[in-house]
BAKOL-627374 format. One line per field, with one value per residue: y, z, x of N, C-alpha, C, O in turn; residue in one letter; residue number from 1. Coordinates in steps of 0.2 Angstrom, whole numbers, plus 5000, padded with zeros to 4 digits. Layout:
// BAKOL-627374
npy: Y, ...
npz: Z, ...
npx: X, ...
capy: Y, ...
capz: Z, ...
capx: X, ...
cpy: Y, ...
cpz: Z, ...
cpx: X, ...
opy: Y, ...
opz: Z, ...
opx: X, ...
residuo: a, ...
num: NUM, ...
END
This chain:
// BAKOL-627374
npy: 4974, 4985, 4978, 4972, 4982, 4989, 4977, 4978, 4989, 4987, 4978, 4987, 4994, 4988, 4983, 4994, 5001, 4990, 4992, 5004, 5000, 4991, 5000, 5010, 5003, 4998, 5011, 5016, 5007, 5014, 5025, 5034, 5031, 5028, 5012, 5013, 5026, 5031, 5021, 5025, 5037, 5034, 5027, 5036, 5044, 5036, 5035, 5049, 5049, 5042, 5043, 5041, 5026, 5020, 5023, 5013, 5002, 5000, 4993, 4982, 4975, 4973, 4978, 4978, 4984, 4982, 4974, 4986, 4994, 4988, 4989, 5002, 5006, 4998, 5000, 5016, 5015, 5010, 5020, 5031, 5028, 5026, 5039, 5047, 5043, 5044, 5057, 5063, 5056, 5060, 5074, 5077, 5089, 5094, 5103, 5100, 5088, 5077, 5066, 5050, 5039, 5022, 5008, 4991, 4977, 4966, 4955, 4951, 4938, 4939, 4925, 4923, 4914, 4913, 4914, 4912, 4915, 4902, 4900, 4901, 4897, 4893, 4893, 4891, 4888, 4898, 4900, 4908, 4922, 4935, 4945, 4959, 4962, 4974, 4975, 4989, 4999, 5017, 5033, 5037, 5025, 5018, 5005, 4997, 4989, 4988, 4987, 4983, 4985, 4971, 4971, 4983, 4974, 4963, 4971, 4973, 4971, 4961, 4971, 4981, 4998, 5008, 5023, 5031, 5041, 5055, 5064, 5077, 5074, 5078, 5079, 5080, 5067, 5058, 5052, 5040, 5042, 5034, 5031, 5032, 5016, 5012, 5014, 5018, 5033, 5057, 5083, 5077, 5069, 5059, 5057, 5071, 5075, 5071, 5075, 5090
npz: 4996, 5003, 5013, 5019, 5025, 5034, 5041, 5046, 5054, 5063, 5069, 5075, 5081, 5093, 5097, 5101, 5112, 5119, 5122, 5130, 5142, 5148, 5148, 5157, 5169, 5174, 5174, 5185, 5195, 5199, 5205, 5219, 5223, 5228, 5222, 5217, 5213, 5199, 5192, 5194, 5188, 5177, 5172, 5175, 5161, 5153, 5155, 5154, 5140, 5133, 5125, 5113, 5109, 5099, 5087, 5088, 5081, 5070, 5073, 5081, 5071, 5074, 5077, 5088, 5103, 5115, 5114, 5108, 5118, 5127, 5123, 5120, 5135, 5139, 5129, 5131, 5144, 5145, 5139, 5145, 5158, 5155, 5151, 5161, 5170, 5165, 5162, 5175, 5177, 5167, 5169, 5179, 5192, 5191, 5202, 5214, 5219, 5231, 5245, 5253, 5267, 5266, 5274, 5270, 5269, 5262, 5250, 5235, 5221, 5203, 5192, 5176, 5159, 5145, 5127, 5109, 5092, 5081, 5064, 5057, 5063, 5075, 5091, 5104, 5120, 5127, 5138, 5155, 5162, 5175, 5186, 5199, 5215, 5230, 5243, 5252, 5266, 5269, 5276, 5280, 5281, 5272, 5260, 5247, 5233, 5226, 5208, 5205, 5199, 5198, 5204, 5214, 5219, 5226, 5234, 5244, 5259, 5270, 5280, 5280, 5278, 5264, 5253, 5243, 5231, 5224, 5215, 5214, 5206, 5193, 5192, 5208, 5214, 5219, 5211, 5210, 5205, 5196, 5195, 5190, 5194, 5194, 5208, 5218, 5214, 5228, 5253, 5261, 5267, 5261, 5265, 5269, 5255, 5247, 5254, 5251
npx: 4649, 4644, 4639, 4648, 4658, 4648, 4650, 4662, 4662, 4656, 4659, 4675, 4667, 4663, 4673, 4680, 4672, 4673, 4687, 4686, 4680, 4687, 4699, 4695, 4692, 4707, 4712, 4703, 4710, 4721, 4714, 4708, 4693, 4677, 4670, 4656, 4653, 4660, 4653, 4640, 4640, 4641, 4630, 4621, 4625, 4622, 4607, 4602, 4605, 4597, 4586, 4591, 4592, 4588, 4596, 4606, 4602, 4611, 4619, 4615, 4608, 4595, 4577, 4572, 4566, 4571, 4583, 4591, 4590, 4595, 4608, 4613, 4613, 4624, 4633, 4634, 4637, 4648, 4658, 4655, 4661, 4674, 4679, 4676, 4685, 4696, 4697, 4696, 4709, 4719, 4718, 4723, 4730, 4746, 4752, 4745, 4752, 4756, 4762, 4759, 4761, 4756, 4749, 4753, 4742, 4741, 4750, 4749, 4747, 4739, 4735, 4735, 4730, 4739, 4736, 4738, 4736, 4736, 4734, 4717, 4706, 4710, 4715, 4729, 4737, 4748, 4759, 4758, 4753, 4758, 4750, 4753, 4749, 4746, 4737, 4732, 4731, 4724, 4727, 4713, 4707, 4701, 4702, 4712, 4715, 4730, 4737, 4755, 4771, 4783, 4797, 4793, 4784, 4791, 4798, 4792, 4785, 4772, 4763, 4772, 4776, 4773, 4778, 4768, 4763, 4753, 4741, 4728, 4714, 4706, 4691, 4691, 4695, 4707, 4723, 4734, 4751, 4764, 4782, 4800, 4806, 4793, 4788, 4774, 4770, 4759, 4758, 4747, 4733, 4723, 4710, 4708, 4711, 4698, 4689, 4690
capy: 4979, 4992, 4975, 4972, 4990, 4989, 4972, 4979, 4995, 4985, 4974, 4991, 4998, 4982, 4982, 5000, 5000, 4985, 4993, 5007, 4998, 4990, 5005, 5014, 4998, 5000, 5019, 5017, 5003, 5020, 5032, 5032, 5032, 5022, 5010, 5016, 5034, 5030, 5017, 5028, 5042, 5030, 5023, 5043, 5047, 5031, 5037, 5054, 5048, 5033, 5043, 5039, 5022, 5016, 5024, 5007, 4998, 4997, 4989, 4974, 4972, 4969, 4983, 4977, 4990, 4979, 4975, 4990, 4999, 4987, 4989, 5008, 5006, 4995, 5003, 5022, 5017, 5009, 5027, 5036, 5026, 5029, 5048, 5051, 5041, 5047, 5064, 5064, 5055, 5063, 5081, 5079, 5095, 5093, 5106, 5097, 5082, 5075, 5059, 5047, 5033, 5017, 5001, 4985, 4974, 4959, 4956, 4943, 4941, 4934, 4920, 4923, 4909, 4917, 4911, 4913, 4913, 4898, 4898, 4905, 4895, 4888, 4895, 4887, 4890, 4902, 4901, 4911, 4931, 4934, 4952, 4960, 4968, 4975, 4977, 4993, 5006, 5023, 5036, 5036, 5020, 5016, 5000, 4997, 4984, 4992, 4985, 4986, 4981, 4966, 4976, 4985, 4969, 4960, 4975, 4974, 4965, 4963, 4973, 4987, 5004, 5010, 5029, 5032, 5048, 5054, 5071, 5079, 5072, 5085, 5078, 5078, 5061, 5058, 5048, 5038, 5043, 5030, 5034, 5028, 5008, 5010, 5015, 5022, 5040, 5063, 5078, 5078, 5064, 5057, 5060, 5078, 5079, 5070, 5081, 5096
capz: 4997, 5008, 5019, 5024, 5027, 5040, 5047, 5050, 5057, 5069, 5073, 5075, 5085, 5099, 5100, 5104, 5117, 5125, 5125, 5135, 5148, 5152, 5149, 5164, 5176, 5173, 5177, 5191, 5199, 5201, 5207, 5227, 5223, 5229, 5215, 5214, 5210, 5192, 5188, 5195, 5183, 5168, 5174, 5174, 5155, 5149, 5155, 5149, 5131, 5132, 5120, 5106, 5110, 5092, 5083, 5090, 5078, 5065, 5076, 5084, 5066, 5076, 5079, 5095, 5108, 5122, 5114, 5106, 5124, 5132, 5118, 5122, 5140, 5139, 5125, 5133, 5152, 5146, 5137, 5150, 5163, 5153, 5151, 5168, 5174, 5161, 5163, 5182, 5178, 5164, 5169, 5185, 5194, 5194, 5207, 5219, 5221, 5238, 5247, 5261, 5270, 5267, 5277, 5265, 5272, 5260, 5243, 5231, 5212, 5200, 5186, 5168, 5155, 5139, 5122, 5104, 5087, 5076, 5059, 5056, 5070, 5080, 5098, 5109, 5125, 5127, 5145, 5159, 5163, 5182, 5189, 5206, 5220, 5235, 5246, 5256, 5269, 5268, 5284, 5283, 5282, 5264, 5260, 5240, 5229, 5219, 5205, 5205, 5196, 5202, 5207, 5220, 5223, 5228, 5239, 5250, 5265, 5272, 5288, 5280, 5273, 5259, 5253, 5237, 5226, 5225, 5213, 5214, 5200, 5188, 5197, 5214, 5216, 5221, 5207, 5212, 5200, 5196, 5193, 5190, 5193, 5196, 5214, 5217, 5213, 5230, 5258, 5266, 5268, 5256, 5268, 5269, 5249, 5246, 5258, 5247
capx: 4652, 4642, 4639, 4657, 4658, 4645, 4651, 4669, 4662, 4652, 4667, 4676, 4664, 4663, 4681, 4682, 4668, 4676, 4693, 4683, 4677, 4693, 4702, 4692, 4696, 4713, 4712, 4700, 4712, 4723, 4712, 4705, 4685, 4673, 4668, 4649, 4653, 4661, 4646, 4633, 4641, 4641, 4622, 4617, 4627, 4617, 4601, 4602, 4607, 4594, 4582, 4593, 4594, 4585, 4602, 4610, 4600, 4613, 4625, 4613, 4605, 4589, 4573, 4568, 4566, 4572, 4590, 4594, 4591, 4601, 4615, 4615, 4615, 4632, 4638, 4636, 4638, 4657, 4661, 4655, 4663, 4681, 4677, 4674, 4690, 4701, 4696, 4700, 4716, 4723, 4720, 4725, 4733, 4752, 4752, 4744, 4757, 4756, 4764, 4755, 4762, 4751, 4750, 4753, 4739, 4742, 4752, 4746, 4749, 4736, 4739, 4731, 4733, 4738, 4734, 4741, 4732, 4739, 4729, 4709, 4701, 4714, 4721, 4733, 4738, 4756, 4760, 4755, 4755, 4757, 4750, 4755, 4745, 4746, 4732, 4735, 4724, 4727, 4728, 4707, 4703, 4700, 4708, 4712, 4721, 4734, 4743, 4762, 4778, 4787, 4800, 4790, 4782, 4798, 4803, 4787, 4783, 4765, 4765, 4776, 4773, 4775, 4775, 4764, 4765, 4747, 4739, 4722, 4712, 4701, 4683, 4692, 4698, 4715, 4727, 4740, 4757, 4771, 4788, 4803, 4806, 4789, 4784, 4769, 4769, 4762, 4757, 4741, 4732, 4718, 4704, 4708, 4710, 4694, 4685, 4688
cpy: 4984, 4984, 4972, 4977, 4990, 4984, 4974, 4985, 4992, 4981, 4981, 4994, 4993, 4983, 4990, 5002, 4994, 4987, 5000, 5006, 4994, 4994, 5008, 5010, 4999, 5007, 5020, 5013, 5010, 5026, 5028, 5036, 5027, 5019, 5015, 5023, 5034, 5027, 5023, 5033, 5039, 5027, 5030, 5046, 5042, 5034, 5043, 5052, 5044, 5036, 5042, 5033, 5017, 5019, 5017, 5001, 4995, 4992, 4983, 4973, 4972, 4978, 4982, 4981, 4987, 4980, 4981, 4996, 4995, 4988, 4998, 5008, 5001, 5000, 5012, 5021, 5014, 5015, 5032, 5034, 5027, 5034, 5051, 5050, 5043, 5054, 5068, 5062, 5060, 5071, 5084, 5085, 5094, 5098, 5103, 5090, 5082, 5068, 5058, 5040, 5028, 5012, 4997, 4979, 4966, 4960, 4950, 4945, 4934, 4932, 4922, 4919, 4915, 4913, 4914, 4910, 4907, 4895, 4902, 4903, 4893, 4894, 4890, 4892, 4894, 4902, 4905, 4920, 4933, 4943, 4953, 4963, 4969, 4979, 4981, 4998, 5012, 5026, 5036, 5031, 5016, 5011, 4999, 4992, 4987, 4988, 4987, 4982, 4976, 4968, 4979, 4979, 4965, 4964, 4977, 4968, 4968, 4964, 4981, 4992, 5006, 5020, 5031, 5040, 5049, 5064, 5071, 5078, 5079, 5084, 5079, 5071, 5059, 5053, 5046, 5037, 5037, 5033, 5031, 5019, 5005, 5009, 5020, 5030, 5042, 5065, 5081, 5072, 5065, 5059, 5066, 5079, 5077, 5073, 5087, 5099
cpz: 5004, 5015, 5022, 5026, 5035, 5044, 5049, 5055, 5065, 5073, 5078, 5083, 5093, 5101, 5104, 5111, 5123, 5129, 5131, 5142, 5152, 5153, 5156, 5167, 5175, 5176, 5186, 5196, 5203, 5203, 5214, 5224, 5224, 5222, 5211, 5210, 5203, 5189, 5191, 5190, 5176, 5168, 5171, 5166, 5151, 5148, 5152, 5142, 5128, 5126, 5111, 5106, 5103, 5087, 5083, 5086, 5071, 5067, 5080, 5077, 5070, 5077, 5084, 5101, 5115, 5119, 5113, 5115, 5128, 5129, 5121, 5130, 5142, 5136, 5129, 5141, 5150, 5144, 5142, 5158, 5162, 5153, 5157, 5172, 5170, 5161, 5169, 5182, 5175, 5164, 5175, 5186, 5198, 5199, 5214, 5223, 5227, 5240, 5254, 5260, 5269, 5270, 5271, 5269, 5269, 5254, 5240, 5223, 5209, 5194, 5179, 5163, 5149, 5133, 5116, 5097, 5082, 5069, 5060, 5062, 5076, 5086, 5103, 5115, 5125, 5135, 5147, 5158, 5170, 5184, 5197, 5209, 5226, 5237, 5252, 5261, 5270, 5276, 5284, 5283, 5276, 5262, 5250, 5238, 5223, 5214, 5204, 5200, 5200, 5205, 5212, 5223, 5227, 5234, 5244, 5254, 5267, 5280, 5287, 5278, 5267, 5255, 5246, 5235, 5223, 5219, 5213, 5208, 5199, 5192, 5204, 5216, 5215, 5216, 5210, 5204, 5201, 5194, 5194, 5190, 5195, 5204, 5214, 5218, 5218, 5237, 5262, 5264, 5264, 5259, 5268, 5260, 5245, 5248, 5256, 5243
cpx: 4650, 4641, 4645, 4658, 4657, 4646, 4659, 4668, 4658, 4657, 4672, 4673, 4664, 4668, 4682, 4678, 4672, 4682, 4691, 4682, 4684, 4698, 4702, 4694, 4702, 4714, 4709, 4704, 4719, 4719, 4707, 4697, 4681, 4669, 4661, 4649, 4654, 4656, 4639, 4634, 4639, 4633, 4620, 4618, 4622, 4610, 4598, 4602, 4600, 4587, 4585, 4596, 4592, 4591, 4607, 4608, 4606, 4620, 4622, 4610, 4598, 4584, 4569, 4570, 4572, 4582, 4594, 4595, 4597, 4609, 4618, 4616, 4622, 4637, 4641, 4638, 4646, 4659, 4661, 4659, 4672, 4679, 4680, 4681, 4693, 4702, 4698, 4707, 4720, 4724, 4721, 4728, 4740, 4754, 4750, 4746, 4759, 4762, 4759, 4759, 4756, 4752, 4750, 4749, 4741, 4746, 4750, 4748, 4743, 4739, 4734, 4735, 4734, 4738, 4739, 4737, 4736, 4734, 4723, 4708, 4704, 4719, 4723, 4736, 4747, 4758, 4756, 4759, 4754, 4754, 4750, 4752, 4746, 4739, 4734, 4729, 4728, 4724, 4718, 4703, 4703, 4704, 4706, 4715, 4723, 4739, 4750, 4767, 4779, 4792, 4798, 4786, 4785, 4800, 4797, 4785, 4777, 4766, 4767, 4772, 4777, 4773, 4772, 4763, 4757, 4746, 4731, 4719, 4706, 4696, 4684, 4695, 4705, 4717, 4732, 4745, 4762, 4777, 4794, 4804, 4798, 4784, 4779, 4770, 4766, 4759, 4752, 4738, 4725, 4713, 4702, 4707, 4702, 4689, 4684, 4683
opy: 4986, 4985, 4969, 4976, 4991, 4984, 4971, 4986, 4995, 4981, 4980, 4996, 4996, 4985, 4991, 5006, 4995, 4986, 5002, 5010, 4995, 4993, 5009, 5013, 5003, 5007, 5023, 5014, 5009, 5032, 5023, 5043, 5021, 5022, 5018, 5025, 5036, 5029, 5023, 5035, 5041, 5025, 5030, 5050, 5044, 5035, 5042, 5055, 5044, 5032, 5042, 5032, 5012, 5016, 5016, 4996, 4989, 4989, 4978, 4967, 4968, 4983, 4985, 4982, 4991, 4984, 4981, 5000, 4998, 4987, 4999, 5012, 5002, 5002, 5014, 5026, 5016, 5015, 5037, 5038, 5029, 5034, 5055, 5054, 5044, 5056, 5074, 5065, 5063, 5073, 5090, 5088, 5094, 5096, 5105, 5087, 5086, 5066, 5062, 5036, 5030, 5009, 4999, 4977, 4962, 4966, 4944, 4950, 4928, 4935, 4921, 4920, 4920, 4908, 4918, 4904, 4911, 4890, 4906, 4907, 4891, 4898, 4886, 4898, 4891, 4908, 4906, 4922, 4932, 4948, 4950, 4969, 4963, 4984, 4979, 5000, 5013, 5023, 5035, 5032, 5011, 5012, 5000, 4990, 4987, 4985, 4993, 4977, 4976, 4967, 4978, 4979, 4963, 4961, 4982, 4963, 4974, 4960, 4986, 4991, 5006, 5021, 5033, 5044, 5044, 5069, 5066, 5080, 5083, 5089, 5078, 5070, 5058, 5049, 5050, 5034, 5034, 5037, 5027, 5016, 4999, 5006, 5026, 5032, 5048, 5070, 5086, 5068, 5070, 5063, 5068, 5084, 5081, 5073, 5091, 5105
opz: 5008, 5021, 5028, 5031, 5040, 5050, 5054, 5060, 5071, 5079, 5084, 5088, 5099, 5107, 5109, 5115, 5129, 5135, 5136, 5147, 5158, 5157, 5160, 5171, 5180, 5181, 5191, 5202, 5209, 5201, 5215, 5225, 5222, 5218, 5206, 5205, 5199, 5184, 5187, 5187, 5171, 5162, 5166, 5164, 5147, 5142, 5148, 5138, 5122, 5123, 5106, 5103, 5101, 5082, 5078, 5087, 5068, 5063, 5081, 5078, 5066, 5078, 5085, 5102, 5118, 5122, 5115, 5116, 5131, 5132, 5124, 5131, 5147, 5137, 5129, 5143, 5154, 5147, 5143, 5162, 5167, 5158, 5157, 5176, 5174, 5161, 5170, 5186, 5178, 5161, 5177, 5181, 5204, 5202, 5219, 5228, 5229, 5236, 5258, 5255, 5272, 5267, 5267, 5274, 5273, 5251, 5243, 5221, 5211, 5192, 5179, 5162, 5149, 5133, 5117, 5097, 5078, 5070, 5065, 5066, 5081, 5085, 5105, 5114, 5122, 5137, 5144, 5155, 5172, 5182, 5201, 5206, 5229, 5235, 5257, 5259, 5272, 5280, 5290, 5283, 5275, 5262, 5247, 5242, 5217, 5217, 5201, 5196, 5205, 5211, 5216, 5229, 5233, 5238, 5248, 5251, 5267, 5285, 5291, 5277, 5265, 5255, 5243, 5240, 5220, 5220, 5213, 5203, 5203, 5196, 5208, 5222, 5209, 5216, 5213, 5199, 5206, 5189, 5199, 5184, 5196, 5206, 5211, 5224, 5219, 5239, 5265, 5260, 5264, 5256, 5267, 5258, 5241, 5245, 5258, 5241
opx: 4654, 4643, 4645, 4661, 4660, 4645, 4662, 4672, 4658, 4659, 4673, 4676, 4664, 4669, 4684, 4681, 4672, 4683, 4694, 4684, 4685, 4702, 4706, 4698, 4702, 4718, 4711, 4703, 4720, 4722, 4704, 4696, 4682, 4665, 4660, 4646, 4650, 4654, 4634, 4629, 4636, 4631, 4617, 4613, 4618, 4607, 4593, 4597, 4599, 4585, 4583, 4601, 4595, 4590, 4611, 4610, 4605, 4624, 4626, 4607, 4594, 4588, 4564, 4576, 4576, 4587, 4600, 4600, 4601, 4614, 4624, 4621, 4625, 4642, 4647, 4640, 4650, 4665, 4665, 4659, 4676, 4677, 4684, 4683, 4697, 4708, 4700, 4711, 4724, 4729, 4721, 4730, 4742, 4760, 4754, 4743, 4762, 4765, 4757, 4761, 4751, 4756, 4745, 4752, 4742, 4746, 4749, 4750, 4742, 4744, 4728, 4741, 4731, 4742, 4744, 4737, 4739, 4730, 4723, 4709, 4701, 4723, 4720, 4736, 4752, 4758, 4751, 4764, 4749, 4759, 4746, 4751, 4748, 4736, 4736, 4724, 4733, 4720, 4716, 4697, 4705, 4710, 4700, 4719, 4720, 4744, 4750, 4765, 4777, 4791, 4802, 4785, 4783, 4803, 4797, 4785, 4775, 4768, 4766, 4766, 4783, 4767, 4777, 4762, 4754, 4750, 4728, 4722, 4703, 4695, 4679, 4697, 4707, 4713, 4735, 4744, 4763, 4777, 4793, 4803, 4797, 4779, 4780, 4772, 4764, 4761, 4752, 4741, 4721, 4709, 4697, 4703, 4701, 4684, 4679, 4684
residuo: x, x, x, x, x, x, x, x, x, x, x, x, x, x, x, x, x, x, x, x, x, x, x, x, x, x, x, x, x, x, x, x, x, x, x, x, x, x, x, x, x, x, x, x, x, x, x, x, x, x, x, x, x, x, x, x, x, x, x, x, x, x, x, x, x, x, x, x, x, x, x, x, x, x, x, x, x, x, x, x, x, x, x, x, x, x, x, x, x, x, x, x, x, x, x, x, x, x, x, x, x, x, x, x, x, x, x, x, x, x, x, x, x, x, x, x, x, x, x, x, x, x, x, x, x, x, x, x, x, x, x, x, x, x, x, x, x, x, x, x, x, x, x, x, x, x, x, x, x, x, x, x, x, x, x, x, x, x, x, x, x, x, x, x, x, x, x, x, x, x, x, x, x, x, x, x, x, x, x, x, x, x, x, x, x, x, x, x, x, x, x, x, x, x, x, x
num: 1, 2, 3, 4, 5, 6, 7, 8, 9, 10, 11, 12, 13, 14, 15, 16, 17, 18, 19, 20, 21, 22, 23, 24, 25, 26, 27, 28, 29, 30, 31, 32, 33, 34, 35, 36, 37, 38, 39, 40, 41, 42, 43, 44, 45, 46, 47, 48, 49, 50, 51, 52, 53, 54, 55, 56, 57, 58, 59, 60, 61, 62, 63, 64, 65, 66, 67, 68, 69, 70, 71, 72, 73, 74, 75, 76, 77, 78, 79, 80, 81, 82, 83, 84, 85, 86, 87, 88, 89, 90, 91, 92, 93, 94, 95, 96, 97, 98, 99, 100, 101, 102, 103, 104, 105, 106, 107, 108, 109, 110, 111, 112, 113, 114, 115, 116, 117, 118, 119, 120, 121, 122, 123, 124, 125, 126, 127, 128, 129, 130, 131, 132, 133, 134, 135, 136, 137, 138, 139, 140, 141, 142, 143, 144, 145, 146, 147, 148, 149, 150, 151, 152, 153, 154, 155, 156, 157, 158, 159, 160, 161, 162, 163, 164, 165, 166, 167, 168, 169, 170, 171, 172, 173, 174, 175, 176, 177, 178, 179, 180, 181, 182, 183, 184, 185, 186, 187, 188, 189, 190, 191, 192, 193, 194, 195, 196
END
């Protein structure tokens, strides 16, 4: 009974760490920050908490220092990455809302295969899922791929402009807000906001 509970706890912990990493990346897609800043902060959190790496032995079921330290770096790194970006996004200042016009350099879509489970051990293909992106350039020269809804994607032309709405994030990095039908949601330049 105890072994079953520990295995369930291991599975739930791995799922939550995976979810933290994926969720952090999804928030990053709507945050104007160089990629290395949240990654650097995540690694710093993992390094600071590294003296506790032995605590991961219950999850890995190994006494190996290398395995547990690697597990600690990945686990705490994912958690730190997600918490930093979620804090910046979730605690953004609504009074700092501003708009900026960006130039659309390119629009493209990514296709992913969907699967579904039939039975305990069998997974079959179940169609495709498409994600839509705009590659845009901001006034300060920064380029970023932004995920958008199908309606925004269809109304956008390459070389055209779009008005995005931003808020200043809790840690100072502007975050993109979405409103209504999905047009990116606020009026100073991003460069000015990043330099504050």
